[in-house]
N, C-alpha and C positions, 0 to 999 in steps of 0.2 A: 464696507464690510470685507473682512478677510476670510477666504474660503480655503479650508484645508481638506485635501482629498487623500484618504488612506485606502489601503488595499482591502481591508476587511472592517466590519462594523466594530469588532472588539478593539482594534487598533485605533479607530476613530474615537471611541469612548475614552480609552486610556490616554491618548494625546490630549483630549479636551480636559480631562481631569488634571493632567500635569500642568498645562498652560493656563488654565482658568484662574482668575482671582475669585475665590469662592467656589461654589459648586456649579458645574454646567447644568443647563436645563435640557431635558430630553424632549424632543419634538419629532414631528414627521413631515416630510415633504412627499406628497402622494403617499405611498406605502413604505418609504425608505426612512429609517431612523436617522436623525441628525442631532447634534449636540451644540447648543448655542451658549456662548459665554462672553465675558468682558475681559479685555487684557489691554494694558497700555492706553486706557480710555477709548478703546475701539470695540466694535462688535465683531465677534468671530463666529464662524460656523464650521463644524467638523463633520464630514460625511464619510462613511465607509462603503467601499464597493463590494462586489462578490468575485474578486479575481478579475478575469477578463470580462469586460462588459460588451465587447464586440466579438462576434464569431466570424470565422473565415468559411467561405463556401464557394462552390463552383457555380457557374451560370447554368441556367436551365437548358439553354440551347445555343448553338452557334449558327450564324447565317452568313452567307457570302454574297457580296455585291461587287459592282465594278471597282469600288474603293477598297475592297479587301474584306477580311473577316470581322464580324461583330458579335460580341457576347451579350446575351440577354438573361437577366435574372428573373425569378418568379415575381418579385415585387416591382418589376418594370425598369430596374436599373439597367443601363447599357454601358459597354466599354469596348474599345478597340481590342481585338485579339490578334496578337502577333504570332501567327502560325508559320512554320517553315514552308518554303515554296515546294518542298518535296512531297507534301501531302496533297492528295487529289482535291479537286473543287467541283461543285455542282456545274452542270447536270450530271447525275450519277448514272453509271452503266445499269445498275439495278437499284430500284427504289423500294426498300423495305426497311423496317426498323433496324437501326436508329436513324436512317437517312430520311430527310424530308425534301420538299421541293427545292428549297434554297439553302439547305444546310443539314444539320443533324441534331437529334434530341439527345442530350447528355444525361437526362434523368433515367433513361432506360439503361439497365446494366447489360450492355452488349459488348462482346469482344471487339466488334468492328469499330466501336467508338473510342477504344483505348488509345490509339495513336494520337487522336485529337485531344483527348483528356490530358495527356502528358503536357500539352502546350496551352491548355485553356487558362485564361486569366483567373486569378483568385480575387474574390471580392470580400468586403466586410459589411456586416449588418448587425444591428443591435441584438445581443444575446440576452441582455438584462434591460428590457424596455422601460421598466418603472424607474430603475436607477438612472438610465439615460435621460428620461424626462426630468427627474429631480436635479440632475447636474445642470441641464440647460436652464431650468427655472432659477436655481441658485446663482448660476454664472451671470445672469442678467444684472444682479444686484451687487456683484463682487467688484471691489476696487483692486484687489490683489488675489491671485490664486496660488496656492502652495501645494505642490505635489509631494505627498509623503508616503508613497508606496515603497515596497521593499526595494533595497538597493542591490539589484542584480538584473540580469538580462530580461527576465520575465517581468519583474517589477517596473523596469524602465519602459517596457512596451505598454504595460497596463496604464502607466502614468501618461505616456504620450497619446494613447488612444483617448483617455479621459480629457486631455488637453484639446484634442481635435474636436471632441463632442462639444466642449464648452466654448470653443472658438465660434461655433455656429451661432451662439446667442450673445457673445461678448468678444469682439475682435480687438479690443484695446487694452484690457486689463493685463498688467504684467504677470507672467507665470514664472514662479521660482520653484526650486527643488530643495527639499529637506532630506538629507542623507544621514542615517543613523544605523547603529549595529545593535542597539538594545533599547527597549522601551522603558527607560528609567528617567527620573527627573533630570539628572545631570546631562545625560546623553541627548534627550529631547531639547532641553534648553540650549545646549551647544549647537545642535543641528539647526534650530530656528534662529539662532544668532548668526549663523554662518551659511545663509542660504546661497545656493548655486543655481544652475540652470539644468533643464532636462537634457540628458545626453542623447541626441538624435542618432548617433552612431551605435550606442549600446541598444537603443530601442530597435534600430534597423536590424541588428544581429538577432534579436528576439523574433522580429517579424520574418526574417529569413528562415529561421528554424520552423516557425509556424507554417509558412508556405511550403517548405520542402517536405515536412512531415505529412501535410495534407495531400500533396500531389503523389508522393511515393505510396503512402498508405492507401489512398483511394484506388490508384491504378492497380497495385499488386493485389489488394483485397478483392476488387471486382474480378480480376483475372482468375485468382485461385477459386473464388466462389463459383464462377461460371464454368470452369473446367472440372469441378468436382462431380462425383457420381450424382446425377440429377435427383433433386428432391430429398437427399439424405443428409442428415446432420445440419449443422449451422454454417453461416458464412465463414470462410477461412481467410484470415488476414495475414499480411506480411508487411514489413516496413524496413526502413534503412537501418534501424537499431534493433528491433525485435528479431529480425531474421538472423543476423550474425550472433545474437545472444543465444537464440535457440540452437544454432550450430555448435556453440561451445558445449551446450548441455548434451546434444546428440553425440558429439565427438567423444565426450567423456564416457558416455554409455557404451560406445563402440570399443573404446579402450578397455573397459571392464569386461566386455564380452570376448575380446581377443586375448585377454590375459590368461595365461596358462599357469595355474597354481603349482607350486613346488612343495612337496611334503618334506618336513624335517621334524626332528625330535629335540626337545629341550630337556635338560636335567637340572633339577632344583633340589637344594638341600636345606635342612633346618639345623641350626646350631643353638646351643644354650650357653649364655655368658652371664654369670652372676645372677642366675634366675630369670634372665630375659631371653626370650626366643628371638633369634636373629635369622632371617631368610637370606639365602645366598644362591647365586646361579653358577652353574659350571662354567669354567673358563672357556670351554668350547660352547659358544652360544647356540650353534645349530649343528646337530648331528645329522648326517645324511642317510643314516640307516638305523633301523630299530635295534639291530644287533650291537652296534657300537654304543648306542645309548644305554642298552640293557647291561652291557659289560661295565660301563662306567658306574652305573647304579650298584651293580653287584660288588664291584671293588670297594666302593665307599661303604656299603652296608655290611661288608665283611667284618668291620671292627665293632659292630653292635653286639652287645652282650645279650644274655637271656634272662629269664626270670622277672623279678620285680623292677630291676634296674637295667633296662635294655640300652641305656645311653652308652655310647662309645667315645673314645678320645679323638680329638682333632688338634692340629697344631696351627698356631698363628704364624704363617710363614713370613709375612711382611705387612707393614702398615705405612701407607702413603697419605700425607695430608697436604692439600693445596688450597690456596685461597683464590676466589674469583669474584669479580665485581659485576653486578647487574645494574645496567643503566636505567634511570627513570624513564617512564613512557613519554612520548612527544605529545604536544597539545592535540586536542580533538579537532579534526575536520569532520565533515558529514559522514564520509565512508567509515572512518575509524569509530565514530560514535555508533553507527549502525552495527558494526561488527561487535563492539563491546556490549551493546545492549542485547544483541542476539544471543550472546553467550550467557546472559542473565535471564533469558526466556522472553525477551521482548523483540518481536519480529521487526524487520526494517521499516515497513510501512507504519506499523503501530508506533514505533520509536519516533518517527518523524511527526506523526500527529501529536504525540505527547510533547515533543520538543517545541513544536509550534505553539501549543497552549502555554507552556512555560515561558516562551519568549514573549508572547502577547501579554502575559501577566507580569512581565518585568523580572523574572527569576533567572533567566539565562540569556545569553546573547543570541544573535541571529543564527539559526541552526543550519542554513544551507550554504556552506562555505567549502572552498578547496584549501584555504590557507591553514598551515600548521606551524606558523611562526608568530609569536606575539609581537605586535608593533611596539616601538619605543614609547608611543603615546599612551599605552595602556597603563592605568594606575593600579599596578599590581599590589602595592601596599594598602591602598584604599580598599581593594577587593578582599584582601586578607582580614582587614579590620571588620569588614562587613560579615565575613564568614565566622569570625570569632564570636559573633553574637549567637551562633547556633551551638547549643551545648555539646553536641557530638563532635564538633570541630574546634571548640574553644582552645583546648590545651595545645593542639598541634599548630593551629593558626598562630597562636601567641609565640610558640617556639620559632616559627619562621620569621615573625616580625622582629624578633630579637637579633636576628642575623644582620650584620653590618651590610652585607651585599647579597642580593637575591639574583641567582642566575637560572634562567629557564632553559629547558631543553628546546631543541629546534627540529621541526619535521622537515620532510624533503621538499615541500612546496611552499613558496612564499608569494602571497598576492597582496594588493593594496586596497581591495574593496572592503573586506570585513576581517576582523581578527578571528582567530580560532574560537571554537565554542567554549565559553567559560561562564561561571556563575556571575550574576549581576545583582542579586539580592539574597536575603536570608529569610526564607519562608518558615512559617511554623509547620513542622511535619504533620501535625494533627489537622491542619487545614488544607492539606493536599490529598488527592486520591492516592491509594497505595502505589499504583504504577507511576504516578507523577513524582512522588517522593523517591521511588526507586531510581528513576532516571536522573532526577536532580542530584541525588546523592552520588551517582556515578560521575556526573559532570563536576561537581564540587570537589570530590576526592581526586579526580584526575587532575584538576587544576592545581591543587596543592602538591600532588605528586610530581608535576612537571617542574616545581620549584625546589624540590627536595634533593638530598644527597643520594648517591647510588647506594644500593644494598651490598653488603659484603658477606659472602657465604664461605664457609670452610667445608670443603669436600673431602671426605675420608674414604679411602679404598683399602680394604683389608683382604689379604690372600690367606685362605684357609685350606690346609691340606689334610685329607683323610683317606686312608687306604690307597695312597698314591695318586688320588684324584684331587685336582686343584679347583676350589670354588672362590668366587669373588663376592664380597658383601660391600655395599656402598651406602653412604649416608651423608647428609648435609646438616650443618649447624649454622644458624644465623649469628654472625659475629656483630654486625651492625645492621639493623633493620632498614635504615635509611627511608626511602619512599614507601617501603612495604608496611611501615607503621600506619600509614593512612590509606594506602591503596592496595587492597588485598585481592583485587580481581585478577583472574587468570594465573594464579600462582599454584605451583605444584606443592603437594604436601611433603614436608621434609621428613626423611627417614633418619631418625636419630639412632646412632650406634653407641652401645655401651663402650667404655674405654677398654682397649686391648693393646697388649704389647707384644713385640716380636719374640717368638720362642715360647709364648704362653700356651698352656694346654687348656682347651675349652671342650665343652660337651658337644657331641654330635647326636642328633635325634633321628637321622635317616634321610634318604634321598629317594626321589621318584622321577620318572620320565613321563613326558606327555607328547603325544603326536599332534603336530600343528601343520598349518599350510600358510604359505605367503598369501597376502591379501591384494586384491586389485585396487586400482586408484579409487579413492572415495568419491562418491557423488557430491556435487556442489550443494552446500546449504545456501539459503538465500543470501545471508551476509557474505559468505565466501564468493558467491557469484557476483555480487555487487563490487567486491574488491577486484575481481578479475576483469569486470567491465571497465572499471576505472583505469586499471593497468593498460587495457587495450584501447582506451579512448572511445568507448561505447557509451553514448548517453551523457547526461550531466548529473551532477550531485542531486538535483531536484527531481529527475525523471527515472532514475535507474530502478527504484523499487516499483514504480508504476509499470515499467516494461515487463517485469516479472509477473505482476498481477495480470497484465494483458495476456501473456502467454498462458497463464492458468485459465483465464476466462474463455480462451479459445480452445480449451481442451488439448493444448499442445504439451503441457507438463502437469504432473501431479506430485503431491507429497513434498516433504522437506525433511531429509535431503531430497533434492529435485530429481525426478525421473521423467524422461520423455515418454509420451504416449506413442502408440503406433502411428497415429495421425501426425504427430509432431515429427517423428522420424521420416514419414513419407514425404512431408512437405520439404524437409531439408534434402532428402534424396533427390526429389524432383528438381528443386532449384539448383542444387549442386551439379546435377547432370547437365542442365541446359543453360544455367545462368550463374555459374559459380561465383562470379564477382560480387553479387549482392549478399552472399552468405559469409563473406570474409570481413573482418573488422577494418581492413585497410581503407576501403572507400568511405565508410562512415567516419572514421577518424580524420580522413582528409577533409571532408565537409565540415566537421566540427572545428578543425583548425582554420578553415576559411571563414567560418562565422566569427571566430576570435579576431580575425583580420578586419572584419567589418567593424567590430566593437572598437578596435584600435585606430580606425579611420584609414586603414591602408588599402581597402578595397570597398566596392559598393554592393549593396544587397542585390541589385538586379544582376550583377555579374555572377555572384555565387548561386543564386536561384537558377539563372540560365544554365550555368555549368551542371547543376544537379539535374535539370530537365534533359540535358544532352546525354548524361549518363543513363538516365532512366529510358530514354528513347532507344539507346543502344541495347539495353536489356530487353525491352519489349520487342525489338526487331528480331531477337532470337527466340523469345518465348512464344509469341503469337503463332508462328508457323508450327510450333510443337505442342499446340494446345491439346490435341487428341492424345498424344503420348504422355503429357503431364497428367491429364485426367485419368489415364489408365494406371499410372503410378499411384495416384491418390485413391483410386476406386476401392481397392481391398481394405485399405486403412480406414477410409470413410465409413464403409459398411461395418467393419469391426468395431469402430468407435461408436456407431449408432445402435448396436445390438442391445436389446434389453431382455430378451428371453425368446421363448418358442411360442408360436401362434397356437392357441388351443384348438383351432378349427382345422388348419391345414398342415401344421407341423413345420412350416417355414419359419425363418427368423422374424421376430418383431423388431422394427427399426424406428428410431426417433427420426421423424421427417419434418420438413418445414413446408407450410402451405405457400404456394406462389402468390396467392391472392392476399391472405391476411398476414403473411410473414410469421404467423404463430407456429408453435410446435405441436405435434401430435404423434402418437405411436400408430404405425400402420404395418400391415403384413408385407413381407418381401415378395409374397406370391400374387400381389395385385397385378392385373385386374381380376385374375381368376378367384382370388380370395379378397373380400372387401372388409375384413376385420380391421377396425380402428378403435383407438382409445384416446380420449382427451387428456391433455397434460396441463397442469397449472403452470403459471410463470415461475421462474427460478431455475437454478442449476439442477440438472438431472444426473444421478449416478445409478449405475446398475447394482442390483442386489442378487446374489447367487441363488437365494432360496425363493421358491414360489410361495404364493399365499397359502398358509396352512388351512384356510377356510374354504377357498374355492379353486385353488390350484393355478390361478392366473399369475403371470410374472409380477414381481414387485419392483418398485424403484424408490430410491432415496431422493427426497426433494429438499433442496437447500434454498430457503427464501431469506431475503434481507431482514436482519434483526429478528429472526425466528429460529428456534431450534430445528435442526434437521429432523425429518420424520420419514419413516418408511410407509409407503402406501401401495395398496393393491391397485393395479391398473384398471380393473373393472369397476366403473362407477356404481354398479348395482350390488357389489359385494357388501355384506353386512359390516365388514371392518371399516368401511368408509363412512358409516353413519355415526353421527355424534350420539353419545349416550343420552337417552331421552331425559331432558330437564324441562319441567313445566315451570317457566319463569314467572308466569302470572297472567292476570286477565288482560286481554287486548283492550286498551282504552277507547279505540274507535268503535269496536263492537259494543262495549259497555255503554257508550254514549247513545248508541242506537237501540239499546235494550236487547242485544243479542248476547249469546254465550260463546265467546271466542277466547282461546287460550294462546299465549305466545310460547312456542316451543323452540328450544335451541337446536340448530342443525348446522351442517357444514356443506358448502357447495362442492359437488363432485368434480366440477371443472377447475375451480380456482382454489379449493380447500379453505376458502374464507368461512369463518364461523359467523352465523347471524341468527336472529330470532324471527320466526314467521308465524302469522296467525293461522290457527287451525281452519279458519274459514277462508283460506287463501283463494278459493275459486271466486268468492264474492268480495273479499276484503284484502286489499293489497298492502296492509300494514306490515312493515318489517323494520328491524333495527340491526345495525352492525354490533358485533360483540367482540370483546378482547380475544385475540387469537390464541393466547397461551393461558394456561392455568385451569384449574377445576372450578366449574360454575356451581354456585349454591343459591337456590331461590330463597328469598327472605319472607315472601308473602306480604311484603309491604310495597306501597307505591310512593313515588316522589311527589313533591308538590305540583309538578307539571303533569302528573297523571300516569307516567310510565313506570313500570316495575323497577324495583331496586334489586340488585344481586350482589353477592359476595364472590370475589374471584380469589382463589387460593393459589399463590405462586411461591417460588422459593424465597422471595423477599417478605413473605407474610401475607395475610389476607387483606384485601382492600374492598371497600364498599362503594358502589357506584350506581348512578341512574343510567339505564341503558340508552336513553335518548341523547344523541350527541348534540342536539339543538336545545337541550334543556336550558331555560333562562337562568337557572341557578348557577350553572357552569359559567355562563357569560359574566354573571355578577361577580363570581369569585375571581375570574381571570382579570376583570376590570379592576377589582380591588388590589390584586397583586401587582398589576401594571402601575397603578397609582402609587403604591408603596415603593415600588422600584424607582419610579420617576422622582419621588420625594428624596430618595437617597442619591440621586444624580447618576444612577446606573441604568443600563439598558433594561427594558422590561422583559424579564425572563419568561413571564407567564404568557406573553403575547402569542407565542407559537401554539398555545393550546386553546386559543379563542376561535380557531377556525375549523374545528373538526367537522362541523356541519357541511362545510364546503367540500370536504374530501369524502365523508361518509354520510350520505344523505339518508335520513329516515323517511320512509314512505307513509308514516303515520299521519292521519289527519288530526287537527287539533281537537282534543276531547271536549265534548259539550257538557259533560257532567261537572258538577262543582268540584273544585280542587280539594284533594285530601291532604293529610298531614304531610309536611315537608320532610326532606331528607335530613 
């Protein structure tokens, strides 16, 4: 049996569909979907992972013996720890946490443990245990193993980890590597016909990044969290990439604040040429005084007449026409695609998610690339023939195919791993989601534009004189559209000028002046920041958008264009003051370059990781003695960041705090312990709201929870605004079976904001059901065949009718039928994810003992 291992389930299914003779069969090994098929007279199995199946972690403790340091993990794993001799060893002068009799506890977040954590070994353990079990099971029967993960640093590491797991149960089967840049029939067939081997160097580069990010992130995050103002706000993170990125944002904000605007005046006139109004600006673009601008306006307007025809005469002094050529755009790499998509309203992270989906379904090539030069092996004419099948592209694609020679533009960076992002298939627009088609259309048009001729524009400049004042009118005319005929993105609107000749008299309609100010440097938008990060060597094509998301989740930045919060500024101020090196891009860019050296086989992972630990040790040697000073710098910003309003009892600030025991968030009074006012907070991102609750006067917060609309909520759980509008959903089936009169009433938890239905006899009956979190509920007065009430939920997508019991047998039957239908089509069972709601949302209802009523 040949075993194919892909990075994701959808890739495993698509590869099986391409390679199979006939339709592949969907099955499961434990809980992991697999696809079995026949090819070349042999049995094949295709399995998808969930990205990294092994996670990296620190040991639980370090212990010291006569033979040196040893690390111990929670699951009992042990390893030798190579700590520098400069660190102290037991017995300790003082023995309190984190120090133990023979070593120290690394689980406890203590500043004293950080010098040891810098050098602690990094271990690996299963992050996806069920997939690991499935791989070991399948590997036992495999005669050959083919790694078909993404061909990049991360993909190679994922494949190497999977290989290591499978080697535990099969040490002899040969392991090969399939490398491809698109999930299309031609590309997959080629990759499996030209199998190679896993690149241990490339995988080692990925592992080095993993280790370095863990060590730097953990050490700096623990440091900033422990020195923050005790108990206020959330943990504060830092890292080798996120910190210099945050510094870019803060520096731009400081530039804006230091900017001194200059006041100037502009003068604009309106002219009439053959019935067409033509705007023109004064030759002096900026007047430094209002008097000078007013004088120019008065001189120009002196020619205006009165009465019904106020128009005055102006003279065309000169007409200058020049032609200019606009080059076609270069091929898309990841950063360029994110920038172009952002200009079309699709943010960087969303753009990558959509691009990944298009890639998995065979519509575009691999989307995480640095390359911006098409390789000679790319079948450009074949791709144009494919695009000609899309009605919107047919005419243009055919015109390109008629050319004897096609010459593509070239970007600044050329690599050999993947080609630039390009279309690989011709989807039906009606079968893609609107955003998917929008991004695919951008990629397809960009591809054709890179093969097109330059655009030729004719620029016209006309000098107009009136009342002794000279005005300039400008306009562009497209002589040859070139690439602009297919690629309209990012183009300025042409200003067409009517024909004018030197010495001609035209109409003048009047002039006005306007006071203006010079503007400070613009804040970064997400796409622009990603471009700046690429320019400075911060992060990789696959991680830059995640870095921005991390900064936002830590409350260091807000909005887009991006603005640093007070806390974000304070973190950079503190780190710049005491450890400036980690806030600059140079050190991170150096480490990224060293990781490339690992991939090229010119250095070892251990060398680069060791170097990074040395750099971090130097940083911590400076930061640890300054912990109190750093904490003071962060204190005011942490408190400001945590404010949500005024305590109704003491008048002190109400702050978002974190419990040292539960790690959960709550709102407490800054006057504690004299004032013990606290309010619970649900999970999710919390934002302040300036207005107090109109009903009770308590402060309000905005709560943003995953996949739910943001909502404003009063902090007081007892406030009437926090109670769900009373909806009597129906009779409680448990009480009905016992001959009691119990009703199920919809309500919302004051702590979690979760909506649920509870029996009115809750003191003696514990029956409750989870309810949909969004939409207006309407009782139907009907019961499902399982005995639970039916409701109608009104949402923006229309009303839908459901049984409120997540364990309803009818739901399981429908899910099973959908899974069976999907399996019959040889595709992954899409309904399977909905067969487990009972495991996530348990009903406390007992099985009703009354006879079943009419079904749903």
